[in-house]
C-alpha positions as YAML, in Angstrom:
chain: A
units: angstrom
residues:
- id: 1
  name: UNK
  ca: [103.50, 115.73, 35.94]
- id: 2
  name: UNK
  ca: [100.58, 117.41, 33.98]
- id: 3
  name: UNK
  ca: [97.04, 117.60, 35.49]
- id: 4
  name: UNK
  ca: [93.85, 117.86, 33.33]
- id: 5
  name: UNK
  ca: [90.33, 117.72, 34.44]
- id: 6
  name: UNK
  ca: [90.23, 114.05, 34.06]
- id: 7
  name: UNK
  ca: [92.79, 113.68, 36.77]
- id: 8
  name: UNK
  ca: [90.37, 114.33, 39.57]
- id: 9
  name: UNK
  ca: [92.43, 112.20, 41.85]
- id: 10
  name: UNK
  ca: [95.69, 113.78, 41.11]
- id: 11
  name: UNK
  ca: [94.07, 117.30, 41.55]
- id: 12
  name: UNK
  ca: [92.40, 116.29, 44.77]
- id: 13
  name: UNK
  ca: [95.91, 115.14, 46.21]
- id: 14
  name: UNK
  ca: [97.60, 118.45, 45.01]
- id: 15
  name: UNK
  ca: [94.77, 120.34, 46.50]
- id: 16
  name: UNK
  ca: [95.12, 118.52, 49.88]
- id: 17
  name: UNK
  ca: [98.71, 118.95, 49.94]
- id: 18
  name: UNK
  ca: [98.42, 122.85, 49.28]
- id: 19
  name: UNK
  ca: [95.40, 123.65, 51.49]
- id: 20
  name: UNK
  ca: [95.95, 121.46, 54.36]
- id: 21
  name: UNK
  ca: [94.16, 124.14, 56.80]
- id: 22
  name: UNK
  ca: [90.96, 124.15, 54.72]
- id: 23
  name: UNK
  ca: [87.82, 123.01, 56.37]
- id: 24
  name: UNK
  ca: [86.31, 120.66, 53.62]
- id: 25
  name: UNK
  ca: [82.70, 121.60, 54.87]
- id: 26
  name: UNK
  ca: [83.31, 125.27, 53.81]
- id: 27
  name: UNK
  ca: [84.87, 124.80, 50.35]
- id: 28
  name: UNK
  ca: [82.61, 125.68, 47.35]
- id: 29
  name: UNK
  ca: [83.07, 124.46, 43.88]
- id: 30
  name: UNK
  ca: [84.00, 127.88, 42.84]
- id: 31
  name: UNK
  ca: [86.91, 127.64, 45.26]
- id: 32
  name: UNK
  ca: [88.12, 124.26, 43.94]
- id: 33
  name: UNK
  ca: [87.80, 125.79, 40.37]
- id: 34
  name: UNK
  ca: [89.83, 128.86, 41.23]
- id: 35
  name: UNK
  ca: [92.35, 126.43, 42.99]
- id: 36
  name: UNK
  ca: [92.83, 124.21, 40.48]
- id: 37
  name: UNK
  ca: [93.42, 126.80, 37.66]
- id: 38
  name: UNK
  ca: [96.32, 128.10, 40.14]
- id: 39
  name: UNK
  ca: [97.92, 124.79, 40.21]
- id: 40
  name: UNK
  ca: [101.37, 125.05, 38.20]
- id: 41
  name: UNK
  ca: [100.84, 121.20, 36.99]
- id: 42
  name: UNK
  ca: [97.34, 122.08, 35.55]
- id: 43
  name: UNK
  ca: [97.22, 122.39, 31.77]
- id: 44
  name: UNK
  ca: [93.65, 121.98, 30.50]
- id: 45
  name: UNK
  ca: [90.99, 124.42, 29.09]
- id: 46
  name: UNK
  ca: [89.27, 126.16, 32.03]
- id: 47
  name: UNK
  ca: [86.03, 126.27, 30.02]
- id: 48
  name: UNK
  ca: [85.83, 122.37, 30.14]
- id: 49
  name: UNK
  ca: [85.24, 122.30, 33.96]
- id: 50
  name: UNK
  ca: [81.70, 121.71, 35.11]
- id: 51
  name: UNK
  ca: [79.96, 120.85, 38.49]
- id: 52
  name: UNK
  ca: [80.19, 117.19, 37.90]
- id: 53
  name: UNK
  ca: [83.94, 117.52, 37.40]
- id: 54
  name: UNK
  ca: [84.32, 119.69, 40.36]
- id: 55
  name: UNK
  ca: [82.27, 117.44, 42.77]
- id: 56
  name: UNK
  ca: [84.35, 114.66, 41.59]
- id: 57
  name: UNK
  ca: [87.56, 116.48, 42.66]
- id: 58
  name: UNK
  ca: [85.79, 117.55, 45.82]
- id: 59
  name: UNK
  ca: [84.80, 113.72, 46.68]
- id: 60
  name: UNK
  ca: [88.12, 112.42, 45.98]
- id: 61
  name: UNK
  ca: [89.67, 115.23, 48.46]
- id: 62
  name: UNK
  ca: [87.16, 114.25, 50.98]
- id: 63
  name: UNK
  ca: [87.91, 110.55, 50.58]
- id: 64
  name: UNK
  ca: [91.63, 111.28, 51.19]
- id: 65
  name: UNK
  ca: [90.86, 113.45, 53.90]
- id: 66
  name: UNK
  ca: [88.92, 110.87, 55.88]
- id: 67
  name: UNK
  ca: [91.09, 107.96, 54.76]
- id: 68
  name: UNK
  ca: [94.37, 109.03, 53.65]
- id: 69
  name: UNK
  ca: [97.48, 109.00, 55.60]
...
């Protein structure tokens, strides 16, 4: 499965799986950016990232954290 910046939900799921111990209240957009680039499934241009995309990933992750199983 290949992840791109458009796959905010898929990225959020993968970050949630890899960083289960993280306190989401302390996660910065910069951390999310770095962690996304470290994902082996991620294949997109790092320069395309912006705050809106990173916030979307964060919100998806947060929703999964609150409501996910």
